[in-house]
Residue frames as qw, qx, qy, qz and C-alpha x, y, z in Angstrom:
[[0.295, 0.170, -0.939, -0.042, 103.94, 106.50, 103.15],
 [0.709, -0.227, 0.207, -0.634, 101.04, 104.36, 104.25],
 [0.304, 0.125, -0.944, -0.028, 100.67, 100.71, 105.21],
 [0.244, 0.023, 0.803, -0.544, 98.50, 98.31, 107.14],
 [0.487, 0.390, 0.727, -0.288, 95.98, 96.27, 105.25],
 [0.354, 0.607, -0.257, -0.664, 96.35, 97.73, 101.70],
 [0.729, 0.214, 0.621, 0.194, 95.43, 95.72, 98.70],
 [0.451, 0.153, 0.457, 0.751, 96.14, 96.71, 95.11],
 [0.016, 0.722, 0.504, 0.474, 93.04, 98.83, 94.65],
 [0.453, -0.848, -0.233, 0.147, 93.39, 100.65, 97.92],
 [0.588, -0.410, 0.213, 0.664, 97.01, 101.31, 97.32],
 [0.319, 0.351, 0.468, 0.745, 96.38, 102.66, 93.79],
 [0.168, -0.855, -0.427, -0.242, 93.59, 104.91, 95.26],
 [0.559, -0.706, -0.041, 0.433, 95.92, 106.20, 98.01],
 [0.499, -0.215, 0.327, 0.773, 98.55, 107.15, 95.45],
 [0.197, 0.512, 0.566, 0.616, 96.23, 108.41, 92.75],
 [0.246, -0.870, -0.410, -0.121, 94.39, 110.71, 95.21],
 [0.283, 0.662, -0.319, 0.617, 97.67, 112.08, 96.54],
 [0.721, -0.642, 0.022, -0.261, 97.02, 110.68, 100.05],
 [0.735, -0.486, 0.409, 0.239, 100.31, 108.88, 99.81],
 [0.289, 0.766, -0.488, -0.302, 103.36, 108.83, 97.71],
 [0.375, 0.301, -0.877, -0.022, 104.18, 105.09, 98.41],
 [0.836, -0.323, 0.026, -0.442, 102.41, 102.13, 99.96],
 [0.004, 0.455, -0.878, 0.149, 104.20, 99.55, 101.99],
 [0.879, -0.078, -0.285, -0.374, 103.08, 95.89, 101.89],
 [0.241, -0.524, 0.768, -0.279, 104.31, 93.76, 104.85],
 [0.668, -0.027, 0.699, -0.252, 102.23, 90.56, 105.27],
 [0.797, 0.543, 0.113, -0.238, 101.45, 90.23, 101.61],
 [0.377, 0.714, -0.590, -0.006, 105.23, 90.10, 100.81],
 [0.393, -0.388, 0.813, -0.183, 105.80, 87.45, 103.38],
 [0.715, 0.203, 0.635, -0.213, 103.31, 85.17, 101.60],
 [0.712, 0.654, 0.245, 0.073, 104.13, 86.26, 98.14],
 [0.577, -0.444, 0.294, 0.620, 107.80, 86.64, 97.47],
 [0.294, 0.172, 0.546, 0.766, 106.85, 87.63, 93.94],
 [0.072, 0.689, 0.531, -0.487, 104.14, 90.20, 95.10],
 [0.100, 0.562, -0.200, -0.797, 105.00, 92.85, 92.54],
 [0.114, 0.072, -0.820, -0.557, 104.45, 90.42, 89.60],
 [0.020, -0.454, -0.889, 0.066, 101.23, 89.18, 91.10],
 [0.100, 0.688, 0.321, -0.643, 99.92, 92.74, 91.54],
 [0.076, 0.468, -0.442, -0.762, 100.94, 93.62, 87.99],
 [0.179, 0.046, -0.875, -0.448, 99.35, 90.64, 86.45],
 [0.631, -0.221, 0.019, -0.743, 96.32, 90.42, 88.65],
 [0.580, 0.041, -0.813, 0.040, 97.36, 86.88, 89.74],
 [0.716, -0.623, -0.242, -0.202, 95.84, 85.50, 92.98],
 [0.018, -0.662, 0.602, -0.446, 97.83, 86.00, 96.25],
 [0.564, -0.110, -0.783, 0.238, 98.88, 83.27, 98.67],
 [0.521, -0.766, -0.163, -0.340, 97.21, 83.61, 101.95],
 [0.135, 0.580, -0.647, 0.476, 99.61, 84.37, 104.80],
 [0.733, -0.308, -0.603, 0.063, 99.86, 81.74, 107.50],
 [0.176, -0.796, 0.194, -0.546, 99.70, 84.05, 110.49],
 [0.890, -0.454, 0.004, -0.044, 100.48, 81.06, 112.81],
 [0.853, 0.087, -0.008, 0.515, 104.04, 81.07, 111.53],
 [0.173, 0.863, -0.065, 0.470, 104.67, 84.82, 111.91],
 [0.121, -0.761, 0.471, -0.430, 107.61, 85.73, 114.16],
 [0.963, -0.246, -0.023, -0.111, 108.19, 82.05, 115.00],
 [0.390, -0.748, 0.517, 0.143, 111.99, 82.24, 114.55],
 [0.650, -0.035, 0.707, 0.277, 112.21, 79.57, 111.90],
 [0.003, 0.156, -0.593, -0.790, 112.10, 79.44, 108.10],
 [0.068, 0.449, 0.880, 0.139, 108.59, 78.00, 107.94],
 [0.046, 0.848, 0.479, -0.220, 106.20, 80.61, 106.79],
 [0.054, -0.855, 0.171, 0.486, 108.94, 82.76, 105.35],
 [0.008, -0.513, 0.712, 0.479, 110.71, 80.73, 102.79],
 [0.279, 0.056, 0.954, 0.089, 108.13, 78.08, 101.80],
 [0.484, 0.611, 0.293, -0.554, 105.36, 79.97, 100.03],
 [0.664, 0.290, 0.580, 0.373, 104.98, 78.93, 96.42],
 [0.057, -0.382, 0.271, 0.882, 106.07, 81.40, 93.74],
 [0.584, 0.433, 0.056, -0.684, 103.72, 82.27, 91.06],
 [0.467, 0.409, -0.690, -0.373, 105.12, 79.81, 88.56],
 [0.152, 0.052, -0.972, 0.172, 104.78, 76.94, 91.01],
 [0.377, 0.270, 0.584, -0.666, 101.30, 78.00, 92.29],
 [0.610, 0.442, -0.097, -0.651, 99.99, 77.90, 88.69],
 [0.255, 0.353, -0.862, -0.260, 101.59, 74.62, 87.67]]
């Protein structure tokens, strides 16, 4: 298992080369609750707002737009 700064291409390379069996995505999942769909379809990712990380509230964890809302 690998993590820390992986994007789709780097993750696929790690798995395809045998360097990893699985890739963990932390920050991209926070900003993109629908990350799997976005990666599968090649959709743009929401940029994470690092100022809200570990702040103790809902802001930055529950208010990112889902793919359908972002494209509307």
